[in-house]
N, C-alpha and C positions, 0 to 999 in steps of 0.2 A: 700822405702827410705833407704839409707845406714845407718848403725849404726854409731852414732856420737862418735868420739874418744875424750876421756876426755882431753888429753893433748893439743888438737887442738881446744878446744871450745872457742867461744866468743859469745856475745849476741848483738842482733840488736833490736832497738826500732823503731816501725813502726807507723806512724800517718796516719789516713785515713779520707777521706771526708765523714762524716756520716750525713745523712739527719735527723736522729732522735736519741734519746738517747737509743733506743732499738737495735741499730746496733753498733758493737764494733768500737770505734774510735782510740784505741791504741792496739797494739799487741807486745808481746815480742817473738823474735825468738831466738832459740838456733842454732848456726851455727858452722859447722865443717870446719875450714880453710884449712884442708888437702884434703878434698873430695868435698867441696861445698854443702854438704847436709844441709838442714835446716828443722826445725820443730817449730810449734807454741807451746809455753809453757804457755802463758797467753794471754787472750783477755779481754779488759776493756770496759765495757758498762756504760751507765748512764751519759755520758758527750757529748757535741756537740762542733764542731768547733776547734779541736785541731790543725789543719793546720800544719805549720812548727814550730818545737820546738827545744830546745837546751838541751844538756846534760852537767851538771856541775859535772865533775869528782871529784873535790876537796870536794864537799859537798855530792856527791852521790845523786843528784836530777835531775829530768827531769822538765824543765820549759816550760810551754805552755800557751795558751790562750783559753778560752772557751766562747761560747755565753751564755748570761743570759737573755733569753726572758721574764722571770718573772719581770725583772726590766725595760723593754722597748725594742723596736726594735733596737735601736742604742746604746746598752750598752753591755759590755763584761767584762771579768775579766782575770787577770793574775793569774795562778795557778802553783803549783808544785806538783810533785809526788816523794816521797822518793823511792830510789832504794834499795831494801832489799838485804841481803847477798846472797840470792839465785837468785838475778838478776831480780826478778819480781818487779812490781810496788806496792807500798803501797797506802794508802788512799789519794785521792786528797785533797789539802789544798788551799783554796782561799787566795790570797795575796793582791790584790788590784782591784778596779773597774776602768774601763777605759771609757772615754767620747766618745766612738765611737763603731761602729760595730766590730766584731771579727777581729783583725789584721791578715793579711796573713803571717806575718813574725815577729819573735822576735830574738834578739841577746843578748848575755851576755858579759859584761866586768867584769871579776872577780877582776881585779886590781882596778876598780872603784866601785865594788859591785853594779853594775847597770844593768838594763834591758832596751834595746831600742826596740821600736815596730813601725811597719808600717801597716796602715790600708788602703787597696786598694781603696774601693769605695769612702769613704769620704776624702781620702788623708790626714788623721790625722796621725801625727808622734809625737813621744815623748820618754821620758826616765823616769825611776822611780827607787828607791832603790831596790836591789835584794830581800830584805825581805818584800817589799810592803808597808812599813810604811812611809807615808808622802812623800814629795818631788817630786810628779808627775809634770812634765813639758811637755806641748804639744802645738802643733800648727797645722794649716791646710795649706798645701802647696798651693801656689797661682796658679791660672789658667793663667799662663803667658808663652807664647812661645810654645803652643801646636803643636804637629806634624800634618802631613797631612793625617793621616789615619782617615777618617771620622767616622768609626764605633768604633774605640778603643781609639781615642785621642781627645775626646770632652772637656776634662778637665784634671786636675792633677789626677794621680793615683799612690799612694805610694805602692811600691812592695817589698822593701827589706831594711834592716837596717844592718849596719856594722860599725866597729870602725877602725880608722887609726892606723898605727903601734905604734904611740906614746901613744895611748889609751886615748887621751884627746879630740878628736874630733869624732863625730859620723856622718856617711853619710846615706842618704836615697835616694834610686833610684826611680825616677818618670817616669813611663812608658808613661803617657799622654803628658808630656812636654819635653820628650827627654832629661832629665837632671838628674844629681846627685847633691843633695843639702847637705851642711855640716853645722853642728851646734857645738858650744862648748859644750862638754858633761856635764859640771858642771853648767854653766849659761844658757845654751840652747839659747844663742845668735847666730844669723846666722854668718857664716864665708864665705862670698860671694867670696872672692878671690880664694877659693879652688874649686869652682863649676865646674862641667864638663857639657859640652853641646854636646850631641850626634848628629849624622846626622838626619835631619828631617825625621820622619817616622820610625826610628830605634826601638823605643819602648823599651828602656833598662829595664831589669827585675831583674837579679841577678848578683853577682860579686864574684871574689875570688882573693886573693893576691898571688903574686909569693912567693916562699919560702924565698927569701931574702928580701921581703917586699919592693922592689924597683919598682914593677909594679903591676898595677891593671888590671885584665882581666874582662871586662864587657860583659855579655851575652845580646844580643839584641833580644827580643822576636819577634817583628814584622818583622824585616828584616832577621831573622834567620842567625845571624852573631855574631862574637866575635870581640871586639875592645880592644886592649892593650893600656894602658896609663902608661908613666913613672911617678914616684912620687919622687920629690926632692924639698927640701926647701918649703914644704907645698903647692906645686903646681903640677898640673897634665899636662902632655903634650901627645897628641896622638902619638902613634907609628905606629900601623898597624890595619887594619880591614880585617877580612877574613870571607868567607862564610862557613856555616855549611852544605850546600847542593850540590849535583851534579848539574852541569850546565844544564843538561837535565830535571831536575825536575821542573815542573810548577804548582804543586798542592798547596793547602792551607797548611800552616805550622805555628807552634808556638813554638819557642825555649823555653826550660823549665828550665834546671838545668845546672850548671857549676861546675866542680870539678878539682882537680889537684893531681897528684901522690905524694907520700911522699917525693920523691927527687926533685919534682918540674919540672921534665923534660918532662912530658906528661900532656897536658891539655885536658879535656874531656867535651863535651857539648851535651845535649840531645835535640831531636826535636820531637814535636808532629805533626803528619800529615805525614811526611816522615817516622816517627817511627824509628829513628836511633840515634846512638851516634857517633859524630865526634871526632876524635883524632888528636891532633896537637903536634908536637915537639916544645918546647920552646927554646929560646936561651938567653944568659946573657944580651942582649940588648932589651928584650921585644918582639922580633920577634916571629912569629908563622908560622909553615909550616905544612900543612895538611898531615897527615900520612894515614888516612883511614876513611871512613864513614861506620860504621857497622850497617847493618839492623837488626832489632829485630823481635822476633816471635809475640809479642803482640802489642796492640794499646795504644798510648798515654803515652809514658815514661815520666811522670812528674818529677820523681826523681830517683836517682840511687846512689850507693856508692860501692867502692871497699872494700872487706873484708880485715881485717888486714892480712898482708903478700902479698896482692895484686895479688893473683893467681885467684881470683874469683870476679865477680861483681854481686851485687844484684840490680835488676831493678823492679820498680813498673809500671806495665802496667795498668794504671789507668782505662781506658775504657774497658779493658778486665777483670777487677776485679781479678787481680792475681799478684803474685810476682814470678819472674823467676830468677834463678841463671844462670850466664854465666861464662865459663872459659875464662880468659883474657890472651891472648898471647901478652905480652908486646912488643916483637920485631916487630911483624907484626901489632899490634894494632887491633886484631880481637877478636870477641866474639863468643863462641860456647855454645849452651844451655846445661845445666847440669840437668838431672832429669826432673820431671814433675813440672809445676807451682803449687804454693800454692794459693788457692783461698781465697781472702779477698776482702772486699768492698772498692773500690776506693783508693788504696794506693797512698800516695803523699809525704811522708817524711821518710827518713831512717837515723838513727844515731847509730853508733857502740860504745860499751864500752867493751874493752878487759877484759878478765877474770883476 
């Protein structure tokens, strides 16, 4: 491995799908943004179910969720880890218990000092204060308007939480019912006029805002596609839907993660099955033009992230139990492996914090 250059160092926090508390569920990577070299500087055991987490840079904390099997099969907790001056994680602190299995996604609104969560299997969604003290509001999404995928859309499945640009409404993506539901972030009353209905069988999973916050790009897991929606006057309007796969590919696939470059000009989406990342050029009107579909070395790219500076991309090959760095050619939208993969168990979430 290359020697890491101090002036180019940054740190990446990695969440893993750990079946027991004897396997590390979190890792801290030291990354060199000039060479792409990475090394593990800390591995955290003793917790389960960290899934997708968020970094709050203002407080220097990592917020996540963990399973609490000692309190029953369908209970979990919101936790945080202080990020120390050396960028390693301090002792986990329990913030609040949740009335559901471990959520698959959490989001933070620092403006509201609030955490939103989405639990996949039970379709439980809710919000609570960022310090975990009181104020928990939650509901179960209704089994209404399910898609036609008989294996994956038998009921509502909450997969993702996010806030609108105004930061007063929170959205939850429902894979089972092909929908995005919205709630007032303070009262948690439904805001039905903002709801999004995807095409039947799309199975929406994750989303990302355009940099000007005028468009929402929704990743559809089951149809391996991305749909763009304009956002104006508290309403969404569909703009375009594009595939993530080559026309010739007929195998089983599941879209996974969606990201956007710092300038908002390149949208990226990963696919499990085809094991690739699709790159699209965006335009000011929410349009998407496919630039390239880059095949990866490993299996099941559940999450990925560009390093600061955007010269390299870090990808979690979940079913290969490894993290691989790729050099990112922005003009051609290609990926070239850098060095050997780092072995970790089932990587599934990446968040950077610059030095």
